[in-house]
mmCIF file of the N, C-alpha and C atoms, coordinates in Angstrom:
data_MODEL
# 
_entry.id   MODEL 
# 
loop_
_atom_site.group_PDB 
_atom_site.id 
_atom_site.type_symbol 
_atom_site.label_atom_id 
_atom_site.label_alt_id 
_atom_site.label_comp_id 
_atom_site.label_asym_id 
_atom_site.label_entity_id 
_atom_site.label_seq_id 
_atom_site.pdbx_PDB_ins_code 
_atom_site.Cartn_x 
_atom_site.Cartn_y 
_atom_site.Cartn_z 
_atom_site.occupancy 
_atom_site.B_iso_or_equiv 
_atom_site.pdbx_formal_charge 
_atom_site.auth_seq_id 
_atom_site.auth_comp_id 
_atom_site.auth_asym_id 
_atom_site.auth_atom_id 
_atom_site.pdbx_PDB_model_num 
ATOM 1   N N  . UNK A 1 1  ? 100.994 96.236  102.370 1.00 0.00 ? 1  UNK A N  1 
ATOM 2   C CA . UNK A 1 1  ? 102.191 96.973  102.582 1.00 0.00 ? 1  UNK A CA 1 
ATOM 3   C C  . UNK A 1 1  ? 102.957 96.984  101.272 1.00 0.00 ? 1  UNK A C  1 
ATOM 4   N N  . UNK A 1 2  ? 103.338 98.189  100.838 1.00 0.00 ? 2  UNK A N  1 
ATOM 5   C CA . UNK A 1 2  ? 104.094 98.365  99.604  1.00 0.00 ? 2  UNK A CA 1 
ATOM 6   C C  . UNK A 1 2  ? 105.534 98.717  99.964  1.00 0.00 ? 2  UNK A C  1 
ATOM 7   N N  . UNK A 1 3  ? 106.473 97.993  99.396  1.00 0.00 ? 3  UNK A N  1 
ATOM 8   C CA . UNK A 1 3  ? 107.875 98.212  99.712  1.00 0.00 ? 3  UNK A CA 1 
ATOM 9   C C  . UNK A 1 3  ? 108.731 98.207  98.456  1.00 0.00 ? 3  UNK A C  1 
ATOM 10  N N  . UNK A 1 4  ? 109.877 98.874  98.575  1.00 0.00 ? 4  UNK A N  1 
ATOM 11  C CA . UNK A 1 4  ? 110.884 98.863  97.529  1.00 0.00 ? 4  UNK A CA 1 
ATOM 12  C C  . UNK A 1 4  ? 111.971 97.880  97.918  1.00 0.00 ? 4  UNK A C  1 
ATOM 13  N N  . UNK A 1 5  ? 113.209 98.247  97.607  1.00 0.00 ? 5  UNK A N  1 
ATOM 14  C CA . UNK A 1 5  ? 114.335 97.350  97.869  1.00 0.00 ? 5  UNK A CA 1 
ATOM 15  C C  . UNK A 1 5  ? 115.300 97.909  98.912  1.00 0.00 ? 5  UNK A C  1 
ATOM 16  N N  . UNK A 1 6  ? 114.977 99.021  99.561  1.00 0.00 ? 6  UNK A N  1 
ATOM 17  C CA . UNK A 1 6  ? 115.891 99.658  100.491 1.00 0.00 ? 6  UNK A CA 1 
ATOM 18  C C  . UNK A 1 6  ? 115.911 99.036  101.878 1.00 0.00 ? 6  UNK A C  1 
ATOM 19  N N  . UNK A 1 7  ? 116.873 99.487  102.676 1.00 0.00 ? 7  UNK A N  1 
ATOM 20  C CA . UNK A 1 7  ? 117.010 98.982  104.041 1.00 0.00 ? 7  UNK A CA 1 
ATOM 21  C C  . UNK A 1 7  ? 115.799 99.341  104.899 1.00 0.00 ? 7  UNK A C  1 
ATOM 22  N N  . UNK A 1 8  ? 115.270 100.568 104.732 1.00 0.00 ? 8  UNK A N  1 
ATOM 23  C CA . UNK A 1 8  ? 114.089 100.971 105.499 1.00 0.00 ? 8  UNK A CA 1 
ATOM 24  C C  . UNK A 1 8  ? 112.888 100.095 105.149 1.00 0.00 ? 8  UNK A C  1 
ATOM 25  N N  . UNK A 1 9  ? 112.788 99.723  103.882 1.00 0.00 ? 9  UNK A N  1 
ATOM 26  C CA . UNK A 1 9  ? 111.689 98.858  103.443 1.00 0.00 ? 9  UNK A CA 1 
ATOM 27  C C  . UNK A 1 9  ? 111.768 97.508  104.156 1.00 0.00 ? 9  UNK A C  1 
ATOM 28  N N  . UNK A 1 10 ? 112.962 96.933  104.182 1.00 0.00 ? 10 UNK A N  1 
ATOM 29  C CA . UNK A 1 10 ? 113.137 95.624  104.826 1.00 0.00 ? 10 UNK A CA 1 
ATOM 30  C C  . UNK A 1 10 ? 112.892 95.706  106.331 1.00 0.00 ? 10 UNK A C  1 
ATOM 31  N N  . UNK A 1 11 ? 113.325 96.789  106.951 1.00 0.00 ? 11 UNK A N  1 
ATOM 32  C CA . UNK A 1 11 ? 113.088 96.965  108.382 1.00 0.00 ? 11 UNK A CA 1 
ATOM 33  C C  . UNK A 1 11 ? 111.593 97.099  108.671 1.00 0.00 ? 11 UNK A C  1 
ATOM 34  N N  . UNK A 1 12 ? 110.888 97.823  107.814 1.00 0.00 ? 12 UNK A N  1 
ATOM 35  C CA . UNK A 1 12 ? 109.439 97.992  107.995 1.00 0.00 ? 12 UNK A CA 1 
ATOM 36  C C  . UNK A 1 12 ? 108.710 96.659  107.848 1.00 0.00 ? 12 UNK A C  1 
ATOM 37  N N  . UNK A 1 13 ? 109.087 95.857  106.868 1.00 0.00 ? 13 UNK A N  1 
ATOM 38  C CA . UNK A 1 13 ? 108.461 94.548  106.672 1.00 0.00 ? 13 UNK A CA 1 
ATOM 39  C C  . UNK A 1 13 ? 108.671 93.675  107.911 1.00 0.00 ? 13 UNK A C  1 
ATOM 40  N N  . UNK A 1 14 ? 109.890 93.639  108.402 1.00 0.00 ? 14 UNK A N  1 
ATOM 41  C CA . UNK A 1 14 ? 110.199 92.836  109.587 1.00 0.00 ? 14 UNK A CA 1 
ATOM 42  C C  . UNK A 1 14 ? 109.381 93.300  110.790 1.00 0.00 ? 14 UNK A C  1 
ATOM 43  N N  . UNK A 1 15 ? 109.328 94.608  111.004 1.00 0.00 ? 15 UNK A N  1 
ATOM 44  C CA . UNK A 1 15 ? 108.573 95.169  112.124 1.00 0.00 ? 15 UNK A CA 1 
ATOM 45  C C  . UNK A 1 15 ? 107.091 94.816  112.046 1.00 0.00 ? 15 UNK A C  1 
ATOM 46  N N  . UNK A 1 16 ? 106.499 95.022  110.894 1.00 0.00 ? 16 UNK A N  1 
ATOM 47  C CA . UNK A 1 16 ? 105.063 94.777  110.736 1.00 0.00 ? 16 UNK A CA 1 
ATOM 48  C C  . UNK A 1 16 ? 104.746 93.292  110.855 1.00 0.00 ? 16 UNK A C  1 
ATOM 49  N N  . UNK A 1 17 ? 105.560 92.444  110.266 1.00 0.00 ? 17 UNK A N  1 
ATOM 50  C CA . UNK A 1 17 ? 105.312 91.004  110.371 1.00 0.00 ? 17 UNK A CA 1 
ATOM 51  C C  . UNK A 1 17 ? 105.455 90.515  111.805 1.00 0.00 ? 17 UNK A C  1 
ATOM 52  N N  . UNK A 1 18 ? 106.454 91.020  112.522 1.00 0.00 ? 18 UNK A N  1 
ATOM 53  C CA . UNK A 1 18 ? 106.627 90.633  113.929 1.00 0.00 ? 18 UNK A CA 1 
ATOM 54  C C  . UNK A 1 18 ? 105.454 91.116  114.774 1.00 0.00 ? 18 UNK A C  1 
ATOM 55  N N  . UNK A 1 19 ? 104.986 92.305  114.483 1.00 0.00 ? 19 UNK A N  1 
ATOM 56  C CA . UNK A 1 19 ? 103.919 92.917  115.289 1.00 0.00 ? 19 UNK A CA 1 
ATOM 57  C C  . UNK A 1 19 ? 102.555 92.296  115.014 1.00 0.00 ? 19 UNK A C  1 
ATOM 58  N N  . UNK A 1 20 ? 102.263 92.032  113.762 1.00 0.00 ? 20 UNK A N  1 
ATOM 59  C CA . UNK A 1 20 ? 100.916 91.604  113.373 1.00 0.00 ? 20 UNK A CA 1 
ATOM 60  C C  . UNK A 1 20 ? 100.833 90.181  112.846 1.00 0.00 ? 20 UNK A C  1 
ATOM 61  N N  . UNK A 1 21 ? 101.924 89.515  112.690 1.00 0.00 ? 21 UNK A N  1 
ATOM 62  C CA . UNK A 1 21 ? 101.905 88.145  112.169 1.00 0.00 ? 21 UNK A CA 1 
ATOM 63  C C  . UNK A 1 21 ? 101.949 88.136  110.659 1.00 0.00 ? 21 UNK A C  1 
ATOM 64  N N  . UNK A 1 22 ? 102.737 87.239  110.116 1.00 0.00 ? 22 UNK A N  1 
ATOM 65  C CA . UNK A 1 22 ? 102.919 87.175  108.672 1.00 0.00 ? 22 UNK A CA 1 
ATOM 66  C C  . UNK A 1 22 ? 101.663 86.878  107.889 1.00 0.00 ? 22 UNK A C  1 
ATOM 67  N N  . UNK A 1 23 ? 100.719 86.168  108.483 1.00 0.00 ? 23 UNK A N  1 
ATOM 68  C CA . UNK A 1 23 ? 99.504  85.790  107.764 1.00 0.00 ? 23 UNK A CA 1 
ATOM 69  C C  . UNK A 1 23 ? 98.588  86.979  107.519 1.00 0.00 ? 23 UNK A C  1 
ATOM 70  N N  . UNK A 1 24 ? 98.723  88.025  108.323 1.00 0.00 ? 24 UNK A N  1 
ATOM 71  C CA . UNK A 1 24 ? 97.838  89.177  108.207 1.00 0.00 ? 24 UNK A CA 1 
ATOM 72  C C  . UNK A 1 24 ? 98.432  90.291  107.365 1.00 0.00 ? 24 UNK A C  1 
ATOM 73  N N  . UNK A 1 25 ? 99.627  90.098  106.834 1.00 0.00 ? 25 UNK A N  1 
ATOM 74  C CA . UNK A 1 25 ? 100.324 91.150  106.114 1.00 0.00 ? 25 UNK A CA 1 
ATOM 75  C C  . UNK A 1 25 ? 100.567 90.720  104.671 1.00 0.00 ? 25 UNK A C  1 
ATOM 76  N N  . UNK A 1 26 ? 100.108 91.537  103.721 1.00 0.00 ? 26 UNK A N  1 
ATOM 77  C CA . UNK A 1 26 ? 100.396 91.297  102.312 1.00 0.00 ? 26 UNK A CA 1 
ATOM 78  C C  . UNK A 1 26 ? 101.481 92.285  101.906 1.00 0.00 ? 26 UNK A C  1 
ATOM 79  N N  . UNK A 1 27 ? 102.604 91.768  101.450 1.00 0.00 ? 27 UNK A N  1 
ATOM 80  C CA . UNK A 1 27 ? 103.735 92.606  101.050 1.00 0.00 ? 27 UNK A CA 1 
ATOM 81  C C  . UNK A 1 27 ? 103.806 92.630  99.532  1.00 0.00 ? 27 UNK A C  1 
ATOM 82  N N  . UNK A 1 28 ? 103.758 93.830  98.974  1.00 0.00 ? 28 UNK A N  1 
ATOM 83  C CA . UNK A 1 28 ? 103.850 94.006  97.530  1.00 0.00 ? 28 UNK A CA 1 
ATOM 84  C C  . UNK A 1 28 ? 105.149 94.740  97.231  1.00 0.00 ? 28 UNK A C  1 
ATOM 85  N N  . UNK A 1 29 ? 106.012 94.102  96.477  1.00 0.00 ? 29 UNK A N  1 
ATOM 86  C CA . UNK A 1 29 ? 107.299 94.681  96.078  1.00 0.00 ? 29 UNK A CA 1 
ATOM 87  C C  . UNK A 1 29 ? 107.069 95.522  94.829  1.00 0.00 ? 29 UNK A C  1 
ATOM 88  N N  . UNK A 1 30 ? 107.087 96.840  94.977  1.00 0.00 ? 30 UNK A N  1 
ATOM 89  C CA . UNK A 1 30 ? 106.715 97.711  93.865  1.00 0.00 ? 30 UNK A CA 1 
ATOM 90  C C  . UNK A 1 30 ? 107.672 97.613  92.686  1.00 0.00 ? 30 UNK A C  1 
ATOM 91  N N  . UNK A 1 31 ? 108.935 97.327  92.939  1.00 0.00 ? 31 UNK A N  1 
ATOM 92  C CA . UNK A 1 31 ? 109.878 97.242  91.826  1.00 0.00 ? 31 UNK A CA 1 
ATOM 93  C C  . UNK A 1 31 ? 109.692 95.957  91.020  1.00 0.00 ? 31 UNK A C  1 
ATOM 94  N N  . UNK A 1 32 ? 109.228 94.902  91.657  1.00 0.00 ? 32 UNK A N  1 
ATOM 95  C CA . UNK A 1 32 ? 109.033 93.614  90.977  1.00 0.00 ? 32 UNK A CA 1 
ATOM 96  C C  . UNK A 1 32 ? 107.628 93.458  90.419  1.00 0.00 ? 32 UNK A C  1 
ATOM 97  N N  . UNK A 1 33 ? 106.651 94.024  91.100  1.00 0.00 ? 33 UNK A N  1 
ATOM 98  C CA . UNK A 1 33 ? 105.259 93.789  90.728  1.00 0.00 ? 33 UNK A CA 1 
ATOM 99  C C  . UNK A 1 33 ? 104.677 94.857  89.805  1.00 0.00 ? 33 UNK A C  1 
ATOM 100 N N  . UNK A 1 34 ? 105.481 95.850  89.427  1.00 0.00 ? 34 UNK A N  1 
ATOM 101 C CA . UNK A 1 34 ? 105.054 96.846  88.450  1.00 0.00 ? 34 UNK A CA 1 
ATOM 102 C C  . UNK A 1 34 ? 103.892 97.714  88.898  1.00 0.00 ? 34 UNK A C  1 
ATOM 103 N N  . UNK A 1 35 ? 103.855 98.101  90.150  1.00 0.00 ? 35 UNK A N  1 
ATOM 104 C CA . UNK A 1 35 ? 102.721 98.893  90.654  1.00 0.00 ? 35 UNK A CA 1 
ATOM 105 C C  . UNK A 1 35 ? 103.119 100.295 91.095  1.00 0.00 ? 35 UNK A C  1 
ATOM 106 N N  . UNK A 1 36 ? 104.343 100.715 90.816  1.00 0.00 ? 36 UNK A N  1 
ATOM 107 C CA . UNK A 1 36 ? 104.788 102.026 91.291  1.00 0.00 ? 36 UNK A CA 1 
ATOM 108 C C  . UNK A 1 36 ? 103.898 103.155 90.755  1.00 0.00 ? 36 UNK A C  1 
ATOM 109 N N  . UNK A 1 37 ? 103.540 103.115 89.486  1.00 0.00 ? 37 UNK A N  1 
ATOM 110 C CA . UNK A 1 37 ? 102.666 104.141 88.909  1.00 0.00 ? 37 UNK A CA 1 
ATOM 111 C C  . UNK A 1 37 ? 101.285 104.119 89.542  1.00 0.00 ? 37 UNK A C  1 
ATOM 112 N N  . UNK A 1 38 ? 100.750 102.940 89.768  1.00 0.00 ? 38 UNK A N  1 
ATOM 113 C CA . UNK A 1 38 ? 99.441  102.803 90.422  1.00 0.00 ? 38 UNK A CA 1 
ATOM 114 C C  . UNK A 1 38 ? 99.500  103.331 91.852  1.00 0.00 ? 38 UNK A C  1 
ATOM 115 N N  . UNK A 1 39 ? 100.618 103.075 92.531  1.00 0.00 ? 39 UNK A N  1 
ATOM 116 C CA . UNK A 1 39 ? 100.799 103.534 93.900  1.00 0.00 ? 39 UNK A CA 1 
ATOM 117 C C  . UNK A 1 39 ? 100.729 105.057 93.953  1.00 0.00 ? 39 UNK A C  1 
ATOM 118 N N  . UNK A 1 40 ? 101.391 105.721 93.032  1.00 0.00 ? 40 UNK A N  1 
ATOM 119 C CA . UNK A 1 40 ? 101.354 107.185 92.979  1.00 0.00 ? 40 UNK A CA 1 
ATOM 120 C C  . UNK A 1 40 ? 99.943  107.683 92.699  1.00 0.00 ? 40 UNK A C  1 
ATOM 121 N N  . UNK A 1 41 ? 99.232  107.038 91.800  1.00 0.00 ? 41 UNK A N  1 
ATOM 122 C CA . UNK A 1 41 ? 97.877  107.450 91.455  1.00 0.00 ? 41 UNK A CA 1 
ATOM 123 C C  . UNK A 1 41 ? 96.927  107.238 92.639  1.00 0.00 ? 41 UNK A C  1 
ATOM 124 N N  . UNK A 1 42 ? 97.002  106.087 93.271  1.00 0.00 ? 42 UNK A N  1 
ATOM 125 C CA . UNK A 1 42 ? 96.080  105.724 94.352  1.00 0.00 ? 42 UNK A CA 1 
ATOM 126 C C  . UNK A 1 42 ? 96.343  106.499 95.638  1.00 0.00 ? 42 UNK A C  1 
ATOM 127 N N  . UNK A 1 43 ? 97.611  106.634 96.013  1.00 0.00 ? 43 UNK A N  1 
ATOM 128 C CA . UNK A 1 43 ? 97.958  107.215 97.309  1.00 0.00 ? 43 UNK A CA 1 
ATOM 129 C C  . UNK A 1 43 ? 98.642  108.574 97.217  1.00 0.00 ? 43 UNK A C  1 
ATOM 130 N N  . UNK A 1 44 ? 98.916  109.052 96.018  1.00 0.00 ? 44 UNK A N  1 
ATOM 131 C CA . UNK A 1 44 ? 99.532  110.360 95.859  1.00 0.00 ? 44 UNK A CA 1 
ATOM 132 C C  . UNK A 1 44 ? 101.032 110.370 96.090  1.00 0.00 ? 44 UNK A C  1 
ATOM 133 N N  . UNK A 1 45 ? 101.618 109.205 96.241  1.00 0.00 ? 45 UNK A N  1 
ATOM 134 C CA . UNK A 1 45 ? 103.061 109.093 96.435  1.00 0.00 ? 45 UNK A CA 1 
ATOM 135 C C  . UNK A 1 45 ? 103.512 107.706 96.011  1.00 0.00 ? 45 UNK A C  1 
ATOM 136 N N  . UNK A 1 46 ? 104.771 107.623 95.626  1.00 0.00 ? 46 UNK A N  1 
ATOM 137 C CA . UNK A 1 46 ? 105.338 106.299 95.382  1.00 0.00 ? 46 UNK A CA 1 
ATOM 138 C C  . UNK A 1 46 ? 106.469 106.041 96.368  1.00 0.00 ? 46 UNK A C  1 
ATOM 139 N N  . UNK A 1 47 ? 106.480 106.836 97.460  1.00 0.00 ? 47 UNK A N  1 
ATOM 140 C CA . UNK A 1 47 ? 107.466 106.627 98.511  1.00 0.00 ? 47 UNK A CA 1 
ATOM 141 C C  . UNK A 1 47 ? 107.175 105.313 99.223  1.00 0.00 ? 47 UNK A C  1 
ATOM 142 N N  . UNK A 1 48 ? 108.226 104.575 99.480  1.00 0.00 ? 48 UNK A N  1 
ATOM 143 C CA . UNK A 1 48 ? 108.081 103.324 100.218 1.00 0.00 ? 48 UNK A CA 1 
ATOM 144 C C  . UNK A 1 48 ? 109.031 103.361 101.395 1.00 0.00 ? 48 UNK A C  1 
ATOM 145 N N  . UNK A 1 49 ? 108.747 102.647 102.442 1.00 0.00 ? 49 UNK A N  1 
ATOM 146 C CA . UNK A 1 49 ? 107.628 101.731 102.618 1.00 0.00 ? 49 UNK A CA 1 
ATOM 147 C C  . UNK A 1 49 ? 106.319 102.478 102.851 1.00 0.00 ? 49 UNK A C  1 
ATOM 148 N N  . UNK A 1 50 ? 105.220 101.870 102.448 1.00 0.00 ? 50 UNK A N  1 
ATOM 149 C CA . UNK A 1 50 ? 103.892 102.427 102.624 1.00 0.00 ? 50 UNK A CA 1 
ATOM 150 C C  . UNK A 1 50 ? 102.997 101.329 103.184 1.00 0.00 ? 50 UNK A C  1 
ATOM 151 N N  . UNK A 1 51 ? 102.319 101.644 104.278 1.00 0.00 ? 51 UNK A N  1 
ATOM 152 C CA . UNK A 1 51 ? 101.423 100.692 104.927 1.00 0.00 ? 51 UNK A CA 1 
ATOM 153 C C  . UNK A 1 51 ? 100.003 101.211 104.827 1.00 0.00 ? 51 UNK A C  1 
ATOM 154 N N  . UNK A 1 52 ? 99.141  100.457 104.153 1.00 0.00 ? 52 UNK A N  1 
ATOM 155 C CA . UNK A 1 52 ? 97.731  100.812 104.036 1.00 0.00 ? 52 UNK A CA 1 
ATOM 156 C C  . UNK A 1 52 ? 96.939  99.932  105.000 1.00 0.00 ? 52 UNK A C  1 
ATOM 157 N N  . UNK A 1 53 ? 96.178  100.572 105.885 1.00 0.00 ? 53 UNK A N  1 
ATOM 158 C CA . UNK A 1 53 ? 95.376  99.855  106.867 1.00 0.00 ? 53 UNK A CA 1 
ATOM 159 C C  . UNK A 1 53 ? 93.932  100.342 106.767 1.00 0.00 ? 53 UNK A C  1 
ATOM 160 N N  . UNK A 1 54 ? 93.001  99.680  107.438 1.00 0.00 ? 54 UNK A N  1 
ATOM 161 C CA . UNK A 1 54 ? 91.629  100.186 107.461 1.00 0.00 ? 54 UNK A CA 1 
ATOM 162 C C  . UNK A 1 54 ? 91.519  101.553 108.156 1.00 0.00 ? 54 UNK A C  1 
ATOM 163 N N  . UNK A 1 55 ? 92.548  101.938 108.888 1.00 0.00 ? 55 UNK A N  1 
ATOM 164 C CA . UNK A 1 55 ? 92.513  103.171 109.673 1.00 0.00 ? 55 UNK A CA 1 
ATOM 165 C C  . UNK A 1 55 ? 93.254  104.327 109.020 1.00 0.00 ? 55 UNK A C  1 
ATOM 166 N N  . UNK A 1 56 ? 94.044  104.052 108.000 1.00 0.00 ? 56 UNK A N  1 
ATOM 167 C CA . UNK A 1 56 ? 94.801  105.106 107.340 1.00 0.00 ? 56 UNK A CA 1 
ATOM 168 C C  . UNK A 1 56 ? 95.938  104.564 106.501 1.00 0.00 ? 56 UNK A C  1 
ATOM 169 N N  . UNK A 1 57 ? 96.655  105.487 105.880 1.00 0.00 ? 57 UNK A N  1 
ATOM 170 C CA . UNK A 1 57 ? 97.800  105.145 105.047 1.00 0.00 ? 57 UNK A CA 1 
ATOM 171 C C  . UNK A 1 57 ? 99.017  105.820 105.665 1.00 0.00 ? 57 UNK A C  1 
ATOM 172 N N  . UNK A 1 58 ? 100.059 105.041 105.878 1.00 0.00 ? 58 UNK A N  1 
ATOM 173 C CA . UNK A 1 58 ? 101.259 105.521 106.548 1.00 0.00 ? 58 UNK A CA 1 
ATOM 174 C C  . UNK A 1 58 ? 102.457 105.233 105.660 1.00 0.00 ? 58 UNK A C  1 
ATOM 175 N N  . UNK A 1 59 ? 103.238 106.268 105.351 1.00 0.00 ? 59 UNK A N  1 
ATOM 176 C CA . UNK A 1 59 ? 104.419 106.015 104.532 1.00 0.00 ? 59 UNK A CA 1 
ATOM 177 C C  . UNK A 1 59 ? 105.660 106.562 105.211 1.00 0.00 ? 59 UNK A C  1 
ATOM 178 N N  . UNK A 1 60 ? 106.727 105.814 105.011 1.00 0.00 ? 60 UNK A N  1 
ATOM 179 C CA . UNK A 1 60 ? 107.982 106.098 105.672 1.00 0.00 ? 60 UNK A CA 1 
ATOM 180 C C  . UNK A 1 60 ? 108.126 105.239 106.917 1.00 0.00 ? 60 UNK A C  1 
ATOM 181 N N  . UNK A 1 61 ? 109.342 104.866 107.229 1.00 0.00 ? 61 UNK A N  1 
ATOM 182 C CA . UNK A 1 61 ? 109.602 103.980 108.362 1.00 0.00 ? 61 UNK A CA 1 
ATOM 183 C C  . UNK A 1 61 ? 109.155 104.591 109.681 1.00 0.00 ? 61 UNK A C  1 
ATOM 184 N N  . UNK A 1 62 ? 109.375 105.881 109.865 1.00 0.00 ? 62 UNK A N  1 
ATOM 185 C CA . UNK A 1 62 ? 108.997 106.542 111.118 1.00 0.00 ? 62 UNK A CA 1 
ATOM 186 C C  . UNK A 1 62 ? 107.489 106.441 111.366 1.00 0.00 ? 62 UNK A C  1 
ATOM 187 N N  . UNK A 1 63 ? 106.687 106.709 110.347 1.00 0.00 ? 63 UNK A N  1 
ATOM 188 C CA . UNK A 1 63 ? 105.227 106.630 110.486 1.00 0.00 ? 63 UNK A CA 1 
ATOM 189 C C  . UNK A 1 63 ? 104.779 105.198 110.757 1.00 0.00 ? 63 UNK A C  1 
ATOM 190 N N  . UNK A 1 64 ? 105.409 104.230 110.105 1.00 0.00 ? 64 UNK A N  1 
ATOM 191 C CA . UNK A 1 64 ? 105.033 102.835 110.303 1.00 0.00 ? 64 UNK A CA 1 
ATOM 192 C C  . UNK A 1 64 ? 105.401 102.379 111.707 1.00 0.00 ? 64 UNK A C  1 
ATOM 193 N N  . UNK A 1 65 ? 106.551 102.813 112.208 1.00 0.00 ? 65 UNK A N  1 
ATOM 194 C CA . UNK A 1 65 ? 106.923 102.488 113.587 1.00 0.00 ? 65 UNK A CA 1 
ATOM 195 C C  . UNK A 1 65 ? 105.913 103.068 114.570 1.00 0.00 ? 65 UNK A C  1 
ATOM 196 N N  . UNK A 1 66 ? 105.474 104.284 114.325 1.00 0.00 ? 66 UNK A N  1 
ATOM 197 C CA . UNK A 1 66 ? 104.504 104.933 115.209 1.00 0.00 ? 66 UNK A CA 1 
ATOM 198 C C  . UNK A 1 66 ? 103.185 104.182 115.236 1.00 0.00 ? 66 UNK A C  1 
ATOM 199 N N  . UNK A 1 67 ? 102.641 103.841 114.077 1.00 0.00 ? 67 UNK A N  1 
ATOM 200 C CA . UNK A 1 67 ? 101.351 103.145 114.044 1.00 0.00 ? 67 UNK A CA 1 
ATOM 201 C C  . UNK A 1 67 ? 101.486 101.741 114.612 1.00 0.00 ? 67 UNK A C  1 
ATOM 202 N N  . UNK A 1 68 ? 102.601 101.072 114.371 1.00 0.00 ? 68 UNK A N  1 
ATOM 203 C CA . UNK A 1 68 ? 102.798 99.725  114.910 1.00 0.00 ? 68 UNK A CA 1 
ATOM 204 C C  . UNK A 1 68 ? 102.852 99.747  116.432 1.00 0.00 ? 68 UNK A C  1 
ATOM 205 N N  . UNK A 1 69 ? 103.416 100.785 116.992 1.00 0.00 ? 69 UNK A N  1 
ATOM 206 C CA . UNK A 1 69 ? 103.504 100.861 118.452 1.00 0.00 ? 69 UNK A CA 1 
ATOM 207 C C  . UNK A 1 69 ? 102.155 101.180 119.095 1.00 0.00 ? 69 UNK A C  1 
ATOM 208 N N  . UNK A 1 70 ? 101.248 101.785 118.341 1.00 0.00 ? 70 UNK A N  1 
ATOM 209 C CA . UNK A 1 70 ? 99.937  102.165 118.882 1.00 0.00 ? 70 UNK A CA 1 
ATOM 210 C C  . UNK A 1 70 ? 98.872  101.092 118.738 1.00 0.00 ? 70 UNK A C  1 
ATOM 211 N N  . UNK A 1 71 ? 99.056  100.198 117.783 1.00 0.00 ? 71 UNK A N  1 
ATOM 212 C CA . UNK A 1 71 ? 98.062  99.158  117.546 1.00 0.00 ? 71 UNK A CA 1 
ATOM 213 C C  . UNK A 1 71 ? 98.472  97.875  118.236 1.00 0.00 ? 71 UNK A C  1 
ATOM 214 N N  . UNK A 1 72 ? 97.551  97.283  118.945 1.00 0.00 ? 72 UNK A N  1 
ATOM 215 C CA . UNK A 1 72 ? 97.838  96.014  119.637 1.00 0.00 ? 72 UNK A CA 1 
ATOM 216 C C  . UNK A 1 72 ? 97.792  94.877  118.619 1.00 0.00 ? 72 UNK A C  1 
ATOM 217 N N  . UNK A 1 73 ? 98.675  93.918  118.772 1.00 0.00 ? 73 UNK A N  1 
ATOM 218 C CA . UNK A 1 73 ? 98.623  92.755  117.882 1.00 0.00 ? 73 UNK A CA 1 
ATOM 219 C C  . UNK A 1 73 ? 97.364  91.931  118.158 1.00 0.00 ? 73 UNK A C  1 
ATOM 220 N N  . UNK A 1 74 ? 96.899  91.254  117.147 1.00 0.00 ? 74 UNK A N  1 
ATOM 221 C CA . UNK A 1 74 ? 95.711  90.412  117.282 1.00 0.00 ? 74 UNK A CA 1 
ATOM 222 C C  . UNK A 1 74 ? 96.062  89.168  118.081 1.00 0.00 ? 74 UNK A C  1 
ATOM 223 N N  . UNK A 1 75 ? 95.232  88.816  119.035 1.00 0.00 ? 75 UNK A N  1 
ATOM 224 C CA . UNK A 1 75 ? 95.463  87.631  119.870 1.00 0.00 ? 75 UNK A CA 1 
ATOM 225 C C  . UNK A 1 75 ? 94.680  86.467  119.275 1.00 0.00 ? 75 UNK A C  1 
ATOM 226 N N  . UNK A 1 76 ? 95.364  85.330  119.090 1.00 0.00 ? 76 UNK A N  1 
ATOM 227 C CA . UNK A 1 76 ? 94.716  84.157  118.488 1.00 0.00 ? 76 UNK A CA 1 
ATOM 228 C C  . UNK A 1 76 ? 93.948  83.381  119.536 1.00 0.00 ? 76 UNK A C  1 
# 
């Protein structure tokens, strides 16, 4: 999951971590980790929040909320 410093970014991180567990989520802060240019090259956008999964790439809080509601959390 790639995030910036905005409120939507923080809300997306909280949602994804609650839904899938913190151990299964890697959060990359694009402003701190210097990957914004790579993000644009790899995914065609540097809009955040961006969630990359084995099933697709979702950017924007609305898209992340939609995919989180459709995927069941992993049961331990």
